[in-house]
N, C-alpha and C positions, 0 to 999 in steps of 0.2 A: 620326751617320747619314749625313752628307754627307762625301764624301772631298774634302779641300781641296787644291787645286793652286795653288802660288804662281807667279806670273808677274811679270816685271819688264820695264819698258821701259828697258833698260840705258843707252841713249844719253842719257836724260833724268835718270838717277841713281836711287838706291834710293827716293827720296821718291815716285816715281811707281809703285812696286810695287803690284800689285793682287791680289786674291784671286778665283779662279775656282772655283766650287763645282760638282762633278760629282755628279749623282744616282747613288746606288749601287743595284745590282740583283743579286739572287740568283735563278738559275734552277734549279728542282728538275727535272732531266732524268730522266724515268722509265726511260730506256733503259740499255743497257750501254755502257760506255766504249770497247768494241771493236766496237760495232754500227754498220755503215756508215751507215744512215739517220740515227741520232741524232748521230753524229759530224759528218756533213755539215750537219745541221740546226744544230748548235752553232757550226760554223765560220761559217755564214752569219749567225748571230745575233751572233757576236763581231765580224765585219766591220762590221755595222751599229752595234754599240755603240761601236766605235772611231771610226767616221766621225761619230757623233753626240755624242761626248764623254761617254759613260756608263761608269761603273765596273762591269763585269759579272763575276760569279763564277758558276761552274757546278758543281753537285753531281749526280753520276750515281747513280741509285737501283739500277742493275744489275738492272732488271726485278723488283725485290722491293718491294712496297708498304710493307713494314715499314721498309725502309731509308729510303724517301721520307718516311714519317711521322716517323722519328727525326731525319732531317736538318731537316725543317720545325721540329721542336721546338727543336733546337739553334739554328737561325737566329733564331727568334722569341723565344727566351729569352736570347739573347746580349746582353751589355752594349753591343755595337756592332751593333745591328740595321740592316739595309739600309733604304733608302727604299722599295724595291719588292721584292716577291716574285712571281716568275712560276711558275705551277704548272700541271700537267696533271691532269685528272680521270681518270687511268689507274686502272683497277680501282676506280673510285668513291671515291678517297681525299679528294676536295676538301672535302666537308663537315667532316671531322675537322680538316683544315688551317685551314679558315675559323674554326672554333671556337677553335683554338689562337691565331689572330691577333687575337682579340677584345681590344680595349684596348691592342694593341701599338704602334699608331701607324704600322704598316707598311701601305703600299698594296699591293693584290693585283690581279693580272691573270691570267686563265686563258687558256691556249692549247690548241689541238688538240682537247681534249675538255673541253667546258664542262659545267655542271650539267645533269643530265637533268631532264625535266619533273617526274618524281616527286620528285627531290631538291629542286627549287625549291619544290614544295608542302610537303614535309616540313620543309625548312630554315627557310623563312619569312624574315622580316626580323629581323636581329640588330643591336642597337646596338653600336657600337664596332668594327665590321668595315668597312673601307674597300675594297670591291671596286669598282675603277674600270671593270671591263668584262671582256669575253671576245672572243677572236679565234680563229675556227676556219675551216677549209676546208670546203667542201661535200662531205662524204664520201659522202653518198647519190648525188650526181652522179657521183663516181668509179666506184662500183659499177655504175651504169647505163651509163656511157660504155664501160666495158670489154666488157660483154656485147653491147651494140649494135654495137660496132666489129667484134667477132669475127663476128657474124651478117652484117654487111655484107660482110665478106671471104668468108664461107662461101657466100654466094649463096642463091638460092631453093631450097627443098626441094620435091620432087615431091609432088603430092597424095597424102595417106595415109601419107607417110613422116614420120619424126621424127628429132630429133638428141638424143643423150644428152649431158648436161652433168654434170660433177663440179665441186664448189666447195670451196675451202679458205679458211676464215675465220680470224680471229686468236684473241684471247682473248675468251671469252663475256662477261666483265665489263668490257669496254672499249667505250665508246660508239661509237668510230670503227668497230670491227669490225661492230657491229650496224647502223650507218648504211650501210656499204658493202653489207651483205647486203640491206638494204631497197632500195637502188638496183638490185641484181641482180634482186630479185623484181619491181620495177616493169618492168624490161625483159622478164622472163619473162611478165608479164601481157599484154604486147603481142605475144608470140610463142608461141602455144599449141603450135606444132610442136616446141618445145624441152622435153625432159623432164629435170628436175633429179633425177638418180638418187640423189645423196647429197651432203649438206653436212657437212663435218667441221671441227673446230677444230684447226688446226695450230699455234696459239699463236705465230704469227709465225716459227716455227722451220723452217729448211731440213731438219734431220735428222728432225724429227717428221713433216713433210709427206712426206718421202721414204718413211718407213716406212708411213704411211697410204696413200700413192699406190700403193706396191708391191702392197698387198692390193686396193685399189679397182680398179686396172686389170685384175686377174684376175677380179674380181667383175663388172665392166662392160666387157667387151672391145670393145664398140661405141662407147666414149666418143669423141665428136667435138670436144667443147669442154671446156676446163679453165679455170675462173675462179679467180684467187687474189688475196687481199686485200693481199698485199705481194710484194716481189721474192724474198725468201728462200724462201717457200713455193712460189712458182712454179718456182724453180730446183730445189728438191728434187723436185717433181712431174715436171719435165722429165727429170731424171736417171732417175727410176724408169721413165718411159715409154720412154726410150732403152734402159734395161737390159732392157725387155721385148721388144726387137727392133724397135721402131717409131721413127719419126722425128718429133720435135716440129716443128710448122710445116707438116708434110706429111700425116701420118696423123691428126693432131688439132691444133687451134689452141689456143694458150695465151695467157693474158693476165696482167698484173701491174700493181701500183702501186709507185712509187718510181723513183729515178734513180741507183742505184748504178752504178759503171762496168761491173760484170759484166752487169747486166741491160740496160744500154744496148748493150753489145756483142751480146747475144743478140737484141736488137731489130734491130740492123744485119744480123745474119746471117740473119734471117728465121725462126729457130727460135721466137722469141717474136713472135706476130702482133699483139698489142695491148698498148700500154704507156700508162699514165696517170701523170702526175707533177705536182708543183707545191707540195705541202704542206710540203716542207722549208723553204720560204721564210717560214712563219708566224712563227717566232721573230724573224726580221729585221724584219718589219713591226711586230711587237709592240714592238720597240725604238723605232720611230718614234712610236708612241702614247705610250710612257712618256716619251720625250724631250719631247713636246709637253705632256703633263700636268704634267711638272716645270717647264715654262716658263709654266704658268698657262693653257694652252689648254683650252677645253672640248671634249674629243675627241668627245663625244657629238653636238656640233653639226655635225660633219663626216661624218655617216654612221651615227651611233648608237654606243652603248656596247657592245652585244652584237652582234658582227659575224660573219656567216657569208658568207665571200667565195668566189666561184667561181674558185678558184685552180687547180683541176685542169684539165689539158688533155691530149689525146691527143698522144703524142710520135711524130712520123714520123722517117724515117731522117735527114733533114737536121738536125732538131732534136736527135736523138741524137748526131750528130757534133758539134754545137755544144756540147752539155753535156759531151762527152768531151774537149773542147779546153781551152784556158786558162780558168781560173776567171773567169766573167763578173763585171764590176765594176758596182756600182750606186751612184749618188749618193743616199744615203739622206737627206742634209740637204735635197735638193731636194724630197723628198716631204713634208717637214714642213708643217703647217698654220700655223706661226708667220708672221704677216704676210700671210696669205692672206685673201681675202674670205670672207664667211659662206657663200657658195655652193660653196666648195671641198670636194671629196670626195677622200679618199685613193685614189690610183690603183693599189692593190696588185694585181699581176698577174705571172704568169710572163713576160709579154712584155717586162717590164723587163730580163730577163736574156737575151733573144734578140736584142737590138739589135746 
């Protein structure tokens, strides 16, 4: 289970050769191997693993939960099982994977989508499953920030007037999508002048959102605000709006989540009014937790085992330029709790990339 690396102090002779053990990790990536978000997510995770001396392998599920379940079965039944398996509760697959892991000796860490409250109640405690924790971004906050920021830019509405809003969410069976919706509804509750005309599930797809938006902009020609739970759906909706003869950023305000180069450029151009990003860093921070757990650190003592981090932040023009520039470097080893006092808390934040 441990990948063994041989190192020698050659000047002192082979008698001083030692063995360094690197913890092995498999990440079941639910996204597509060509999908900008999940590729950038993986790259950040790989940079962290390299810096921390972890042996990381990534398996892409290509947005098909059947692939993810089969990959989990292969990994957990292999004669060379990894020390750690990192998984995402995309389309609610986590309980099945946890059951597969029972008695395997593999430690599990959930990222991005943790177990839902209903799953926790139904799943209960199972012996032989070593779930060391979960690490997710505060997706409810992301949905809230987007709508609030668009309304800040839109300014006050005259008494008796209202603003029409269209919303594009992801996949209905993905906790992240539902949490972002909840954040949007929290902002709506604070702004009765905004009317949510329709919420549709674009399934994270640019093409599907384009088709949906083409019809919705005809149905609701007074649309003033467009909320999208990711960048690809926002881009599709913006294209449909432009094809209708109107200008994104002028005739209606658009928002998005993620930090792909294309959406960052749209933020700089002003066509996209509000952008929230930060959760592509979750996998990298997860590597820090795994590194420390492998070193015998009680990661729960430094902020809890089930962590919801406020990783999302609004991206302004200067930050968009920063993210479009050279890849930011992070000293992941400096974030480790190894050798730190009991009061230490992991400082996971997007600000670490903005220095």
